N, C-alpha and C positions, 0 to 999 in steps of 0.2 A: 121601604129602604132603597135608595138608588143604587145603581151598579157601582159607582165610585165608592159609596159608603160600604157596600158588601165587600169590595175589593180590599178597602182598608182594614175592615174587620178580620178577614181571612189573613192578611199580613201580620196583623197584631197577634192573632192566635198562634201563627207559626213562630213569630218572634219570642212569644212567651214560652213555647215549647223549647225553642233553641236555648234560651237563657236558663230555663230550668235544668236542661240537659247538661249545660256547661257547669252549672253549680253542682249538681247532684253527683257528677262523675259515675254514672250507672254503669255496672258492669253488663256484658252481654249475656244472654242465656247460655251460649257456649262455655263462657268462662264460669258463670255460676253452677252449672250443672256438669262441670268437668269430672272426669273419672278419678283422677289423681290429685292429691293435695298440691303438688307441683306440676302443672299442666305437661302432659308428655313424659312424666318421670314415673314409672310404676313403683319405683323403690321407694318413693315418699309417702306411699299408702293411699288408702281410699279417701276421697273427698266428701264431706257432708256439707250439703248447701246450707247457707246461713239464711235464716227467715228475714232479717233486715235487707239482705241483698235482694232476696226474691220480691219483697214488698216494693223496693225501689225500682226494680225492673218492671214489675207490673204497672205501677204508677206511670212510668215512662211510656210504655206501651199504650195505656190509655190516653195519655196526653197526645201521643202521635195519632191515634185514631180519631180523637176529638178533633185535631186540627185538620186531618184530612176529611173528615165528615163535613167539616164547615166549607171545605173547598171541593166537594163532590168526591173525595177519596180516589184520587188518580194515582194508583200504583200499578207498576208494570214489573214483570220479571226479566224482561230484557229490553235493550235499547231498540231492537228490531220491531218489537211489539208496539213500543211507544211511537216510533216514527210511521207505523202503518195506521195509528189512530190520530187524524188531524181535524176530528169533528169537535173542536173545542175553540172557545173564543181566544182572543188575543190576551196575553199575560196570565193565561191559565197556568197552574203549577201542577207538575207530576213529579213522582219519584220513580227511579229505576233502582230495583234492589234484587240482587241475585243474578245479574248477568255474568256469564262465564269469563268475559273480559273485565277484570277488575276496574279498569279506568273507565268503563261505560256507567258504572253505578253512580248515582248522584241526583241532584235536583235540577229539573229542567223547567224552562219557560217556554210557553207557546208564542210563536211569532205569526202574524197574519190572522186573516179572519178565519171562521169556522169552516172547515172543509179544504182549506189551502194552507199555504205557509210551511213552517217547519218548527222543530223543537231545539232549543239551545241549552246546554248545560251551563248552569250559573253558580252552583255551589255544590260542595260535599255533603253527603248525608250527615245529619246532626248527631253522630254518635259521640258519647262522652270520652271514649277512648277506643283505640283499635288494638285487636290482639293479633301479633305476628307470630309466626312459627318457624323456627330454624330446625329443619329436618336433616341437616347435614349435607345439603345439596352443594354448598360452597366449601371452603377450607377453614381451619380455625382462625386464620387472620384475614379472611375475605369472606364474610358470611353472607348466604343467600337466604333472605327470609320471605315468607309469603303471608298476605292478608287477604280477607275475603272482601274488603272494600278499599278503595284507593286511600293512601296515606297522605297527610298533609301536615303543614306546621301548625295547624289550629287544634289538633287532637293529640292527646297523650297516647304513646304507643308503649305496649308491654309486650315483650317477647322472651322466650327462653334461650339459653345457651346450650347448643348441641355438645360442644367439645371445647376445652380450654384453649385459649390462645397461646401460641408458641413464640411470638414476636410482637413487636409493636412498631408503628401504629396498626390498628385493626380497622377494617372497613365493613359496612353492611350495605347491601342492596335490597329493597322491598320490591317484590313482583318484577324482577329484572330491571328495575328503573335505575335512577341515578346512583352512583356510588358515593356513599357518605362516610366521611371519617369519623369513628365513634371517639368522643371526647368525655372525659369525667366532668363532674359538676364544677370543678375548678378550672377546666379548659385544657387539661393535660391529657396525653395519651395513656391508655391503660397500661399498667405494668405487665410484663411477661408472666402469664398465669394469673393475671388479676381478674380475668372473665373466666369463671369456673364452670364446668359442665353441670347443667341442671339449674343453675341460677337464673333468676328472672331479671331482666333489665327493664327499667322505667325510663322513658326519655321523650324529647320532642325533636323534630326536625327543624334545624336552624341553619339556613343557607345550605352549605356543602357538608355540614357536620350533623351527626346524630349525638345530641347533648343529653347525657345522663342525668337524672335526678336521684337515681340509686347509686350505691357505692360499689366499688370494685373489692375483690378479696383482699383483707388487710395483710395476710401472710405474704402475698405477692408483693405488696408495697414495701414490706419490711425487707424482703429479699432483694428488691431493686435498689433500696437505700443502702444496703450493705454492699452490694455489687459496685454502686457508685463510689462508696468509701475505698474499696479495694483499688478501683481504677485511679482514684486521686492519689492514693498512696504509692502506686506504681509510677505515676507521672512524677510525683515528687522525687521518687528514687532516681528516675532517669535524669531529671534536672540536676540532682545532686551529683550524680555521675558525671554529667557533662561539665559540670562546674569544676570537679576534681580534675578532669582531663584538661581544663584551662584552654578552650577553643576561642580564639579571638577573631571577631568579625570586624571587617575594616571595609571602607568605601571602595578602595582600589588598590592595586599594586603600588601605584605612584604614591599614594598616601602612606601605605605600609612601610615604605622606605624612611619615613620621617617619624616612625614610632619606635619608641625603645620598649620592646617586648620583654617582660620579665623572665628570668630564667625558670624553666619548668613548663613554659607554654609548649604544648603539644602540637597544635596546628594553628595556621592563620587561614581565614577564609575571606576572600575577597569578593565584592559584588562587581567587579570590573577590572580592566587593566588600567587604562588612562583614567577613566570616569566610570561611575556605576552604570550597568546596563549596556556596555559597549561589546558584549559578547566575550569579554576577557575574564569573567568571573573563574576562580580557581581556587584550589586548595594547595597550601605550601606547608612543608615539614621542614624542621630544623635539619641542618647538615653542617659538617665540621669544616668543609672547604668550599670555595666559590663554586655555585651551581653552574650548569650549561644554561639553565633557564630559571630564573628567580630573582632574588634581591637580597640586599644587605640592609638589616635595620639600623637604628640609631645607635644601639648598643654594639654594633659591629658583628652581630649574629647572622649567619647565612641561612636562607630559606630556599627550598627546592620545590619546584612544581611537582605535584603528585597527582597525575590524572592518567586514565588508560589511553586517551586520545587528546589531541591538542588542537585547538582552534587557532587560526592565524592571529586572531585579536589577543590570545594569551601571550604571544610573543611581540605584541606591539604592531601588528599590521593594521592597516586602515583600508576599508573597502570603498569602492565607488569613488576613488580620487586618483586621477591620472598624474597629479604631482607627487604622489608617494611611492613611485616605482622604485626608487633607490632605498629608501627606508623599509619598504616592503621586502626587498631582497634580503637585507639584514634580518628582518623579522622571519622570513621563511628559512633562512639559513640557520638561525637559532632553533627554530622548530625542528628542522632536519637533523640537527646535531643531537637532539634528545633521544633520537631512534624510535620515538613514538610515532603512530600514524598521525599525519597531519589532516584533520578533518575539516574540509573547506565548505562552508554554507553556501547557500545559492545567491552568491553576490559575485561581483566583479573585482579582481584584484590586478592592479597594475604592478609588474615586477620586473626589474632589470634581470637579464639573463646571467647564468653562471651559478645557480643554486646547486649545491652537491649534496647528494644523499648517499650515507654508508648504511644505513639500516632504515627500517620502517617504510616510508613511502607516503602517498597521499591519497585520500578518497574524497569525493564530492558528491553533489546531487545532480543526476544525469541531465546534461543539456543546460544546467543553470549554474554550475560553479565555474566562472570563467576566469582564466588566468591569462593576462595580456601582457606581451613582452614590452619593456621600456625601449628607450632610444640609445641605450649603451650597446657599443659593438662587442661581440662575443662569438665565440665559435658555437656554443651550445647553450640551450636555455636551462633545462634540468640535467644534471650529470649524475649517473649512478656509478660511483667508484667503489665497489664492494664485491666481496666473494659471497655474501649473504643475499637471500633473496629480498627484493623490494617490489612493492606493489603500488600501481597507479591505477585508480578506478574511477569512472564517471566524472572526468574532468574535461574541461572545454579549453583547449589551448589555442590561442589565436596570436599570430605573428603581427605586430603593430607597425614594425618598421622593418620590412624585409631586406632592404639594402644594408642594414647593420647587423644582420644575423646571417652568418655564413654556415652554421652547423645544422644541428637536429633540435627539435623540440625536447626529445629524450635521447640522451646518449648513454647507452647501457654498456658498461665497460667494468674491467678490474685491472688496475695498474699493477698489481702484484700477482694475480693468479687467475681465476676463472670465475666469472658470475654464474651462479646457479639458481634456477627455479623461480626467477622473477616473472612477474605477471603484469601485463598491461591490458586492461578490459575496460570496455564501455565508453572510452574516451573519443573526443572529437579533436582533430588537428586541422587548422585553417591557415593556409598562405604560408607554410614553412617550406624553406628549400629542401629540408629532409624532415619527415615526421619522426621516425625512430631509427637509431643508427646502433647497431649491436657490434661488439668487438669482444672476442674472447668470451663469448656467452655460451651457455649449455642448459639444456632442459627448459627454456623459456616458453611462456605462452602469451600470444597476442590474439585477443578474441574480441569480436563484437565492437570493433573501433570503426570510426569514420575518418578517412583521410581525403582532405579536399584542398584542391588548387596547390599541389606541390610540385617539385622538381622529381623528387623521389620519395615514394611513400615509406618503404622500409628498406634499409641496408642490413644485410646479415654477412658479416665477414669473420674469418677465421673461427667459425663456429666448429667445435670438435664433437658435436653430437655423434655418437657412433652409428645411430640408425634413425630412420624416419619417424619412429614413435615418440622419441625424446623431446624434440623441439617442435612446436606447432604453430602455425598461423591459420586461423579459421574464423569464418563468420564475419569477416571485415568487408568494408565497402571502400573502394578507391574511386575517386572522381576527380579529374583534372582537365582543364581546358586552358591552361595558362599559355601554351604555345612556346615554351622553352625548348632548346635544341634537344634535350634528353630527359624526356618525361618517362618515368618508369615506375610501375606500381611496386614491385618488389625486385630488389637486385641483390642477388646472393653469389658471393665469390669466395673461393678458397675455403669452402666449408664442408662440413660432413653432411649426414642425411638430415632431412627435415620433412615434415608433413604440412602441405599448403592445400587446404581444402575448404569447400563451401564458401569462397569469397566471391565478390562481385567487383570486376575492374572495368571501369568506363573511362574511355578516352586516353590521351597520351600517345607516345610513340611505341613502347613495349609494355605489355602487361607483366609479364614475369621473365626476368633475365638471370641466367646462371652463367657466371663467367669466371675467367681466371683473375687473380688479383692484379690490379693495375691494367686490366684489359689484355695484355699481351705477355705478361710475365709467366713463368713457369710455376704451377701450383706447388704448394708445400703441405697441403692438407688432402688426405684421401676423402673420397665421397662414396658413401654407401647407402642405398635405399633413399632415394629421393622420390617422393610421392606428391603428384599434382593431381588432385581428384575433385570432381564435382564442383568445379568453378565456372563462373560465367565471365568471359572475356568479350568486350565489345567496344567497337570504335577505335581500336589501336591503329596507327598509321604504318607501323613497320611490321611488328609481330605480335601475335597474341602471347606466345611462348617462345622463348629462344634460349637454346643450351649450347654454350660455346666455350667450354673450358679447354685450354690449350693442353696437348699432351705432354708427358713428362719422360725424360731420360731414366729417371729413377724408377724402378719397377715397384718399389714399395708404395709409391703414390698412385693409387689405383682409383678408377672411377667405375662403379658397377651398380646395377639394379635401379634403373630409371623407370618409373611408372607414370604415364600421362593418360588418365582414364576419366571418362564420364563427363568431360568438360563441354560447355557450349562455346565455340569459337567463331567470332565474326568480326572481320576486318572492316575498317572504314574505307571509303574511297580514297585512293592516294594517287600521287603522281609517279610513283615508282613501284616496281614489282615488290611484292611482300610475301611472307610466309605466315600462315596461321600457326604451325608448329615448325620451327627450324632447329636442327640438330647439326651443329657445325662441325668443321674439319679438324683433324688432329687431335680428336678426343680420346682414343684409346678406350671408349666406353664398351663395356660388356653387359649384355643382358638388359635390354631395352624393350618396354612394351608400350605401344600407342594404341589405345583400344577404346571403342564405344564412345567416341567423341562426335558431336555434330559440328561439322566444319563448313562455314559459309566463306568462300574464297573472295578476294579482293577483285574488283572488275578490271584490273589492269593486266595486259598481256604479260606473260612470264611469271606470273604469281603462282605459288604452290600451297596446297592445303597442308602438306606435310612434306618437308624437305630434309633428308636424312643422309648423313655421310659419316664415314669413319666409325661405324659401329659394328660390333661383333655380336652375333646372337640377338637378333632384334625381331620382334613381331609386330606387325601393323594390321589389326583386324577389328572388325565390327564397327568401323567408322562409317559416318555418312556425310558425302561431300556434296555441297550445294554450290551451284554457279551463280554469279551476278553478272548478267550479260551473256552473249553467246561467244563461245571460242576464246575465252579470256584467261584461262588458267589450267593447270594440271593438278589432279588429285594428289598423286604422290610422285615426289621427284626423288631418285635413288642416286647417290654417289658411289664412291668405293667403299662398298659394305661387305660383310662376310656373314654367311649363315642368317640370311633374312628371310622371313616367311610373310607373304604379302597376302593378306585376304584371310576370310572373305570380307569385302567391303562394298558399299553401294555408292555409285557415282551418279551425278546429275548428267543427262545426256547432252546438255549444252556446254560442258566442259571442253576445252581444246583436246585433252587427253586424260585418260583415267590414271595411268602411271608411265613414267618415262621408260626408256629402253633398260633392260636388265642384263646383267651378266650370268649366263647359264652356269649353274653349279653353285653360284653364291646366293641366288635369290630363287626362293620357291613361290610360285603364284598359285593361290588357291581360290577358286570360285569368286572372282571380282565381277559383280553384275552392275 
């Protein structure tokens, strides 16, 4: 017999064994001689092997042995042993049975001549079916099973269930392999509790699923059906309830005006304002009188907007269209009149100035919700005329036509009394003459805003805050390089106490100016506890901080307790002498402390780091004075003061002088180095 004929005979023997195995579905010895009736379940009782199963298994073993005898009987207990034996001709066949790595077990073919080459795995072992064990390594709904040989879609797999499933779908993974979704014979997910502890599952691997040919527990199927019935009945009840409430759905508010809604309709829900999907979707409820924002239907019934916040589109605004500034002003005004918070999405809205808020306010998406002024002349853009707190957060205000806007981006005021507890935070102001202007305000908070290219960043006037902790301006950034005659970061006049801290002021003429109302008029408001702390002033041409409130003949109009502490003060090069901190004449100021500041003087002769006059009971201590150039400025210049303590401070040796001449008895000098 030739080599080719011998190879054909061997292949035929193997094919016959494989076919016989597939047909017979022989159990393994481990299954036939198992301990318990249900494998792994002692409570099922002892198992007695069946003679028919033993005979079938024995005949299968004999067939395997016969096939391997015809082929030389190449069987190895591990892949490593097989790879070490290359002394076989090309196309020789060998089996690996019992390797600790399950995937290594299988049928291999020899490549190359005897003594060289390699072995290649070409098929699974021809078992009729494979026994899997669920020992509880996974979870009830994500089973981890093991087998002694690799699993495949060609073999039936039988496995026990360790514990009942508590959810659906359920998955199984054999030998930490791919995760397979268990499907019933009909292709559905098992019901909750459908896989019962101790039951045996029979199935095949089909793609990404483990398809059962056995059934799940019938009582679980019944329970699932009953649960589905209950859910359907609940959905029916909800639908009936909604129908009894008579909610009408329409495309838009514009369409709703042309509909005659029947009496008893509880709500109207729209998918838009002008058209569906324009962000104007809202819910409306019936109301007896004309609403601030809503509509009148064809029957003459009135409907009022019922939302917690209002989008501009709900009031008819149109985004990203610079021709809509007049219409948008009307829409913004309608929204403001509701008293709800105007929620501005991340779009650009052109709006004419003059929108008035009495309640609520507006919020946006930081840096993205842009409100651009139109071309209409007006004193102020947004006006707050209210005693109630109003909030503006995360909006981006842009002055489109500076020549036609003479006032502020936000004017905070009350024409009847005092505005209290308003808050402006996270906003950006660009190219306004005045960004924020307050009048008769109290306990306000301005924080984390950016003021850019302004004449005046913030004006605080006639503020009646009794002390510095009530009204606060902190964490803001002021940047201006416009070159206008009076660029001021913060202008405060005729006001009570305030706390100005943690701000960064870049450029302009003066960083912080405290003055009398009208510049030279006598004050009418007492000031107590003015705190200017932990700020950074840089690049101002005249003064970093200047306090110049005129005195008053009325003794009840007092000015006391000024604290300028922990600031970084750096003047720009200038054509005139300037002061980092100037405290002007005729103040009648009592109790002032200027301490722990880092002061970098202007390089112009005659400049002063701190210039103080008309102050009673002042302390200047802990400051560090730096020079720009040699012999160009004086650390501290003292005017006509009384009870002043100077020092200890530190002075740059290049200054023209540490401090000016002092009047004995009025000034005490301590350790100035």
